[in-house]
N, C-alpha and C positions, 0 to 999 in steps of 0.2 A: 606500527601496525600498517599492513599493506592496504591499498585502496580497495581491493577485492574483499579482504577480511572486514573492513569497515562497512562496506555495502551489504555483505552477508549478515553481519550481526544486526545492522539496522533493519533489514528485511524480516528476520525471524523474531525480532522483538516487537513488531507491530501488533496491535490488538487483533487485527484482521487476519494475521498469518495462520495458515493451516499447515500442520506438519507434513513435510514432503520427503521423499527419498532423495538421495544426493543427485541423481540424474535429473529429476524434475526441478530441483532447486537450482542446479547449474543452468538449466534452460531459462529459468526466471531471471537469472543474473547475466544472461547472454554469454555464458562461458563456452568457448569453442570446444567441440568434441576432442580435438587434439590436446586440450589442456585438462581433461578430466582426471588424469592421474594426479596432477599437481593439486587440483581442486579437492580430491579425496584426502590428499596429504594435509591440506589446510584444515579440512573438517576435523581430522583426527587430532591435529595440534590444538585447535580451539577447544575440543572436548577435553583434552588433557589439562588445559589451562582453566577448565571450569566455566567457559563462556557459552557453551552449548552442550547438549547431550543427545544421545541416540535413544529413541524410544522403541517400542515393539515394532517389528517389521523393519528395523534400521532406518526409521524416519528421523529427520533432524528436528530437534525441539529446542526452544530457548531454555536456558537455565532459570529455574524459578528463584525468586528472591529468598534468601535463606536468613535465618535468625542468627546473625553474627555481628561482631564488632569490626569496624573498618580500621586498618592501621598499616604501618610500614614495617616490613619484616627485616630483621638484622640477625646476623650470626652472633652467637655468644654462648658462654657457658660450656657445657660438655660438647664433645666432638659431634657435629651434626645438629646440635640443638640451636635454638634461636630465640629471639625476643621480638614481639610485635609491639611497637609503640603506637598506641591508639590515637586516631585523629580526633575523635570525639569521646573523651573519657566518660564513663558512666558516673552517676552521682556518688558512688562509694569511694571516690578518690583514686581509683585504679587508673594508672596511666600506661602500664606495660603488662604484657601477658607472656609468661614463659611457655615455650613450645618445645617439648622433648623431641629427640631425634626421630622417633617413629611417627610423630604427628606433623612433621614439617611438610610432607608431600614433596612436590617439585618446586616449592617456593625458593627464590634466589634473593640475595640481599638487595634491598631497595624496592622490591615488588610491593604493590598495594594488595593487601589480602583481607579476607574475612576470617576472623578467628572466633571459635565457639568455645565455651567452657569445657574443660576436659575432666578426667577423673584422676589425674596424677598429683593431686594435692597442690602444694605451693612450692616455690623456690624463693626463700627469703620472704619479702613482702609482695612478691608477684604471684598471682594465681596462675595455675596451669591451664593450658588451652590447646586446641588443635586447629590447624588451618583447614578450612572447608572449601575455600575457593581463592584462586589467584585472580584478582579483578583486573589488574593491569601490570604488565611487565615493565621493569625499570629499563631494561635493555635486552636485546637478543645477541649482542656482540661483545666478545670478551677477548682480551689479549693473553697470550700464553706462549709456551715453548713447545715446538713440535718434537715429538719423541717417537721412538719405535719400541714397543714392548711385546715380546713374544711374536715378533714379526708383524704386528699390527700397528697401524698409524694412529696416534692419539695426540691430544693437546693437553698439556698440564697448565691449567689456567693460573695466572699470577695470583699471589696472595692466598687467602684462605676461603675464597668464595665457594669452591667445591673441594670435597675431600679427595675425590678420585679423578684421574684424567678423563677427558671427554673422548669418546670414540669418534672416528671420522667416518661419515657415510660413504658408501661406495660411489655415490654421485660426486663426491668431492674430488675435483681435479687439481689437487695440490701439487705444486712444484717445490714444496718446502723440503729441506733436508734436516736431519736430526740436529737439534740445538738452534734452529732458526726461530726467531720471534715471529708470531703470526697472529692474525685476527681470525677468530672462529665465530661463526653464526650458529646458534643452537637451533636444532630442529626438534630435539626432545630434551627437556630439562631432567637432570638426574634426580632420583628419589632414593630413599634408603634401601629400596628393593630393586632398582633398575638403573643402569648407568646412563649417562647423558650421551647424546649423539649430535654431531654438528658437521659443518663443512667449513673449510678454510676459504675465506674471502679475500685475504691479502697477506702476502709474505713481506714482512717488514725488514728482514735482513738477519745476519748472523748475530746471535746473542753476544754482547760485549763489544761489538763493532761501534766506533764513534758515531753518534747520531741515532743509533737504533734504539737505545734506551729512552732518549728524549721522544722519539716518534712513538714508542710503545706507550708512554704516559699520555701523549696527545690522543692516541686512539682509545686508550682505556677510559679517559674522562671525556671523550668526544669533544675535544677542543678544536677550534678552527685552526688550520695550518696554512691558510691562504687569506690574503687581504680581500675583503668584499669589493665588488665592482665600484661602489661609490667612492671608496677610499682610493682605489687605483685611479679613478677618473680625476679626483681632486689633486692627487700627486702629479698626474700628467699635466693638469692645468697650471700648477705651480711651476713645473719645468718650462712650459711654453712661455710663461710670464717673466721668467728670469732673464735679466739682461747682464751678461758678464762684464760689460763695459761700464756699468753703473757702480761707482765706488762709494756711494753714499753709505755712511755708517760702516764702512769696511776699511781694513788696512791693506795696503798693497805690498805683497811679498813676492811679486812676480820676478823681481831681480835677484831673489835669493834661491838657493837650492833647497827645496823643501820636499821631503819624501814621506808619503803616507805610510803608516804602520798598521792600517786596517787590512784584513785579509781580502783576497780578490773577490770573495763571495759576500762581502759585507753589504748591508742595506744602506749604509751611509759611509762617507769617507771624511770624518771630522777629527781624526787623530793623526798627527804628523810631527815630524822633527825637521828642524832646519839647523844648519851649522855653517858659520862663516868665521874667518880669521881676521882680527883687527891687527894689521901690521904695525900701526903706530903704538898701540898699547901692548902688543904681543899677547893678546888675550883671544881665546876662542869664545864665541858667543853661541850658546846652545838655545835654540828656540823650541819651546814645547807648545804645539798648537792643539787646542782642545775646544770643540764646539764653537768654532768661529772666532775664538779669542787666542791670543798668543802671549806667552810670557817669556822673558829672556833671563837666563841665568848665566852669569859669567864664569868661565873656567879658564884658568891660566894654562 
């Protein structure tokens, strides 16, 4: 969640807050006039997520506490349906609630939601329910494939997160080509009645190109792809402390021809081969170097 969204929700949830129209609310948050369009877009997004609502006269109001059970939403069952795993199960032993497709709203897998009892009966041992509010999004960024359908740019999100591709906003300045892997940020989550909309924030590369699939997984699970500063600083300190002339607990192979077999972009060079000929025994000695140790195997 952005800093502005956090400050906005904090303000409207105060007991002393009086509902205001967007322009007055923006003034209270020191939002520049030039950013009013983005501010209104943020208000609409938070309203869609159930974190605020518009009252009579289009004033911004906090969302009242609703009678529901808190849980984590997952896809499952019929197409578009889902399961909410409750964080605090009620005393009846219920741990999961089935949500039919029409009652999912714009919830996405991993979102924290409020679910209320529904009228759809049960699915097995699970009672049926409906999602009444998305409390917190698991993520706004998804990895998918850039496609053109009927001349319109869309992103087909990986996996089964969304049944239909995400439309790209006209504001999206994507340089992607069809079949490129991309990261898309959702501006509007899809519902059973309305498609999702987003913008491309990163083009990862051509689908199937070496390295792109790995990068796609890194982005999808929000894994770090760079070493943190303290790790880099420690590595640099070790490099400065290293004395190549100190042979303590090391074997000297500098007189032999040793060739690394690690690629040029490797993070370490600890795999190598050495080869020398013993003229007296007429044997070749093959040295296999691995993690600072060397073993020799004789070959005739």
